C-alpha positions in Angstrom: 23.3 -3.5 2.0 25.2 -3.8 -1.2 25.6 -0.1 -2.4 24.7 -0.4 -6.3 21.3 -1.9 -4.8 20.1 1.7 -5.1 16.9 1.3 -8.0 14.8 -1.4 -7.9 15.2 -3.8 -10.9 13.5 -6.6 -12.3 15.0 -10.4 -12.8 13.3 -12.6 -15.7 13.6 -15.9 -13.6 11.6 -19.0 -12.4 9.7 -18.1 -9.3 10.2 -20.5 -6.3 7.2 -21.3 -4.2 8.4 -23.6 -1.3 11.0 -21.2 1.2 14.1 -23.9 0.3 13.7 -23.3 -3.2 13.7 -19.5 -2.8 16.5 -19.5 -0.5 19.0 -22.2 -2.4 22.3 -20.3 -3.0 22.4 -21.1 -6.9 18.9 -19.2 -7.4 19.7 -16.5 -4.8 23.2 -16.3 -7.0 21.3 -15.5 -10.3 18.6 -13.2 -8.5 20.8 -11.2 -6.6 23.3 -10.5 -9.4 22.5 -7.5 -10.1 23.9 -6.0 -6.7 26.6 -9.0 -6.3 28.4 -9.1 -9.9 26.9 -12.5 -10.2 29.2 -13.7 -7.7 28.6 -17.3 -6.5 26.4 -17.3 -2.9 28.8 -19.3 -0.5 26.2 -18.6 2.7 22.5 -17.9 3.6 21.3 -17.5 7.4 20.1 -15.7 10.0 16.6 -16.2 8.4 13.3 -15.0 9.9 10.5 -16.0 9.0 7.3 -14.1 9.6 3.5 -14.3 7.8 0.8 -12.4 7.3 -0.6 -12.9 3.8 2.4 -13.2 2.3 5.5 -15.0 3.9 8.3 -12.2 4.5 11.9 -14.0 5.3 14.6 -11.7 6.6 17.7 -13.8 6.1 21.8 -12.7 5.5 23.5 -14.0 2.7 27.5 -13.7 1.6 28.9 -13.5 -1.7 32.6 -15.5 -3.0 33.4 -11.4 -4.0 32.9 -10.3 -0.3 33.5 -13.2 1.9 33.4 -11.8 5.3 30.4 -9.5 5.0 27.2 -10.1 5.8 24.4 -8.5 3.3 21.2 -8.6 4.6 17.3 -9.3 2.6 13.9 -9.4 3.3 12.1 -12.0 0.7 8.6 -11.1 -0.1 6.5 -13.8 -1.5 3.3 -16.0 -1.8 5.4 -19.6 -0.5 3.0 -22.6 -1.4 1.7 -23.3 -4.7 -1.6 -22.9 -3.6 -1.1 -19.3 -2.4 0.8 -18.4 -5.5 -2.3 -19.2 -7.3 -4.9 -17.4 -5.2 -2.5 -14.3 -4.9 -0.8 -14.4 -8.0 -2.1 -11.4 -9.8 -1.5 -9.5 -7.2 2.1 -10.2 -6.0 2.9 -9.8 -9.8 1.1 -6.0 -9.6 3.3 -5.2 -6.5 6.4 -6.2 -8.6 6.0 -4.6 -10.9 5.6 -1.5 -9.0 9.3 -2.2 -8.2 10.3 -2.5 -11.2 8.5 0.0 -13.7 6.8 2.9 -11.6 9.6 3.0 -8.4 12.7 3.8 -10.7 10.9 7.0 -12.0 9.0 8.5 -8.8 10.8 10.3 -5.8 9.0 8.8 -3.2 10.7 6.6 -0.8 10.5 2.9 -0.9 12.4 -0.1 -0.1 15.2 -0.7 -2.8 14.0 -4.0 -4.9 14.9 -6.7 -6.8 11.5 -7.7 -8.3 11.6 -11.2 -10.0 8.4 -11.5 -12.1 7.9 -15.6 -13.5 9.2 -16.2 -17.3 4.9 -16.4 -17.8 3.8 -13.2 -16.0 1.9 -14.9 -13.1 3.8 -14.8 -10.6 6.4 -12.7 -9.0 8.8 -12.5 -5.5 10.5 -9.9 -4.2 13.7 -9.3 -2.7 14.3 -6.1 -0.4 16.6 -4.1 1.7 16.4 -5.5 5.4 14.9 -2.2 6.2 14.9 -3.3 9.8 18.1 -4.0 9.8 19.0 -0.9 8.3 17.4 0.9 11.5 13.4 1.5 10.2 10.8 1.4 12.4 7.5 0.4 11.2 4.2 2.0 12.0 0.8 0.6 12.9 -2.7 1.9 14.5 -1.7 1.8 17.4 1.2 4.3 17.2 -0.7 7.2 15.5 1.1 10.1 13.4 1.3 13.2 14.9 0.2 16.2 12.1 3.9 16.6 11.9 4.3 13.0 10.5 1.2 13.1 8.6 2.5 16.3 6.6 5.5 14.2 5.6 3.7 11.2 4.9 1.5 13.3 2.1 4.7 14.4 0.8 5.1 10.7 -0.2 1.8 10.5 -1.4 2.1 13.6 -3.4 5.5 12.3 -5.1 3.7 9.7 -6.6 0.4 11.1 -7.8 1.9 14.0 -9.4 3.4 11.2 -11.7 0.0 10.7 -13.4 1.9 10.8 -16.6 3.1 7.3 -15.9 -0.5 5.7 -16.4 0.1 6.3 -20.4 2.7 3.5 -20.1 1.8 1.1 -17.9 -2.0 -0.5 -18.6 -1.4 -3.1 -16.5 -2.2 -0.9 -13.6 -6.5 -1.6 -12.7 -8.9 1.0 -12.1 -10.3 -1.3 -9.0 -13.2 1.2 -7.7 -15.7 0.4 -10.4 -14.4 -3.2 -9.4 -14.9 -2.9 -5.8 -18.6 -0.8 -6.5 -20.3 -3.5 -9.0 -18.1 -6.8 -6.8 -18.4 -6.2 -3.3 -16.5 -8.6 -1.1 -19.5 -9.4 0.6 -23.4 -9.0 0.1 -25.3 -6.8 2.5 -26.3 -9.3 5.1 -22.6 -10.8 5.3 -21.5 -7.1 5.4 -24.0 -5.9 8.2 -22.9 -9.1 10.3 -19.3 -7.5 10.8 -20.3 -4.1 10.7 -23.0 -5.0 13.7 -20.2 -6.3 15.7 -17.4 -4.2 17.9 -15.7 -2.6 15.2 -18.5 -0.7 14.5 -19.6 0.1 18.1 -19.2 3.7 18.3 -20.4 5.2 15.6 -23.8 6.0 14.6 -26.7 3.4 12.9 -26.6 5.3 9.4 -22.7 4.8 9.4 -22.9 1.4 10.4 -25.5 0.6 7.8 -24.1 -1.8 5.0 -26.4 -1.6 2.4 -26.1 2.4 2.5 -22.1 1.6 2.6 -22.4 -0.8 -0.8 -24.6 2.0 -2.2 -22.3 4.5 -1.3 -19.2 2.8 -3.1 -21.4 2.6 -6.5 -22.3 6.9 -6.0 -18.2 7.1 -4.8 -17.7 5.6 -8.6 -20.0 7.5 -10.2 -18.8 10.5 -8.7 -14.8 9.9 -9.7 -15.7 8.2 -13.3 -15.0 11.0 -15.6 -12.1 12.7 -13.1 -8.4 12.9 -14.0 -7.2 9.8 -12.9 -3.6 9.1 -11.6 -1.4 6.5 -9.5 -2.6 5.0 -6.3 -1.2 3.0 -3.6 -4.8 2.5 -2.6 -3.8 1.3 0.9 -2.6 4.4 2.8 -3.0 3.2 6.4 0.0 3.3 9.0 0.9 0.1 8.9 2.0 0.5 5.2 4.3 3.2 6.3 7.9 2.5 7.9 9.9 5.2 9.6 13.6 6.2 8.7 15.8 9.0 10.2 15.4 10.8 6.1 11.5 10.4 7.0 8.6 8.1 6.4 8.3 5.5 3.0 5.9 3.2 1.4 5.7 -0.4 1.6 3.0 -2.8 -0.1 1.8 -2.4 -2.9 -0.4 -5.2 -3.8 -3.2 -2.1 -4.2 -1.5 -0.3 -6.5 -4.4 1.0 -8.9 -5.3 4.2 -11.2 -7.8 6.7 -9.5 -9.0 9.7 -8.5 -6.1 11.1 -5.7 -8.8 11.7 -3.0 -9.1 8.1 -2.4 -5.9 7.9 -1.1 -5.7 11.3 1.1 -8.8 10.9 2.4 -7.8 7.4 3.8 -4.9 8.3 4.7 -5.4 11.2 6.8 -8.7 9.8 8.0 -6.8 6.3 9.5 -3.0 7.5 10.7 -4.6 10.4 12.5 -7.0 10.1 16.0 -10.5 11.3 14.8 -10.3 14.5 17.0 -6.9 15.4 15.3 -7.8 14.9 12.2 -10.8 17.0 12.9 -9.2 19.8 13.7 -6.1 19.2 11.0 -7.3 17.8 7.9 -8.2 20.7 5.9 -4.3 22.4 6.5 -3.1 19.0 5.6 -5.2 18.7 2.6 -3.9 22.2 1.4 -0.1 20.7 2.2 -0.8 17.9 0.2 -2.3 19.8 -2.9 0.7 22.4 -2.5 3.2 19.8 -2.4 1.7 17.7 -5.7 2.0 21.4 -7.3 5.7 21.2 -6.2 6.1 18.0 -7.7 4.7 19.0 -10.9 1.3 17.5 -10.7 -1.9 19.1 -11.6 -4.8 19.5 -8.8 -8.4 20.7 -8.5 -9.7 23.9 -7.0 -10.1 24.1 -3.4 -13.5 23.6 -3.5 -13.8 21.2 -5.4 -11.0 19.1 -4.0 -12.5 19.9 -0.6 -15.9 18.2 -1.7 -13.7 15.0 -3.3 -12.4 14.7 0.2 -15.1 14.4 2.0 -16.7 12.1 -0.5 -13.8 9.6 -0.8 -14.1 9.0 3.1 -15.5 6.2 2.0 -13.1 4.2 -0.2 -11.2 3.6 3.4 -13.8 3.2 5.6 -15.1 0.5 3.3 -11.4 -1.5 2.9 -11.6 -1.8 6.6 -15.1 -2.9 7.2 -14.8 -5.9 5.1 -11.9 -7.0 6.3 -11.4 -10.3 8.7 -7.8 -11.7 8.9 -5.9 -8.6 10.9 -5.7 -8.1 14.4 -9.4 -7.2 15.9 -8.3 -4.3 18.0 -6.3 -2.5 14.8 -9.6 -3.3 12.5 -11.7 -1.5 15.3 -9.3 1.5 15.3 -9.0 2.2 11.6 -12.9 1.4 11.4 -13.9 4.1 14.2 -11.2 6.6 12.7 -12.5 6.3 9.2 -16.1 5.7 10.0 -15.8 8.8 12.1 -14.5 10.7 8.9 -17.9 9.8 7.3 -19.8 11.3 10.0 -17.8 14.1 10.3 -18.4 15.1 6.6 -21.9 13.5 6.1 -20.1 11.8 2.9 -23.4 9.6 2.7 -25.7 12.9 2.0 -23.3 14.6 -0.1 -23.1 11.4 -2.3 -27.2 11.4 -2.4 -27.9 8.7 0.0 
């Protein structure tokens, strides 16, 4: 990786919607100018394309001012006109995070060039190749230890301590009111999903779609007048990577403003097997609160924090209960862990259900 790709930068360029255009040497020369000094791209190759919702394309590039060295990058984009239209706002929000928030917080994220289209409706990311740099991505099938969860919560605490950044970044949305009033599925549609294997080991109350949808409304009301901070919004294990220095966070499509407990309850319940979460979560919550204070943030008192943590168990559970485009084995694991959190904390009763 070129040494001066030490922080996220923004480039105001046209955003390609086809892979061939995104890897065109002329376009890459302009996009990568902050790390190459504007040198011509003389070679692009070693292309490895893998796709989830967004295309993620690992590639190598050589520059005219350093012709013997291959520099490794990972391009992330909605490649196709249809996807760009469908998910343009989501891609732009992630790019805005790297351009406007990442340089001002101390958490570990990939070094990134965020290319935001001139009309603000599309975006593309060119990131350091974390795999080439030796990082390992996590998954639900590789659960965290309590020690690793303490480290990942410190990263989340660094983000949450930066709530002052909300004042100058009104593009960061509040998603909880939208989720509460505009659910992804109707109650019968969601119940059909929850009647499948994903909820097989949960009790009938936890597996009731109507209760879940009403619970999201109650959570929104509970947090409506509470202090807000910047949230990652999707703190499951698959959005973390491990380096020799510690864990880092990727995939910022769901960045939002909201209550700290949405991230923390989701994270602890999702990354730890339920029996370990039950044993360790109080201590981990105390450690998280201590880290927010250490990073300059403000936290509620211990009693309020515990009740908010219990109530917020429903946030991550909702996200995985509605998930359809992920390996069913991973969906089942996350729904079980997050549902166990709701049962452990009697979340529905706490929310008045």
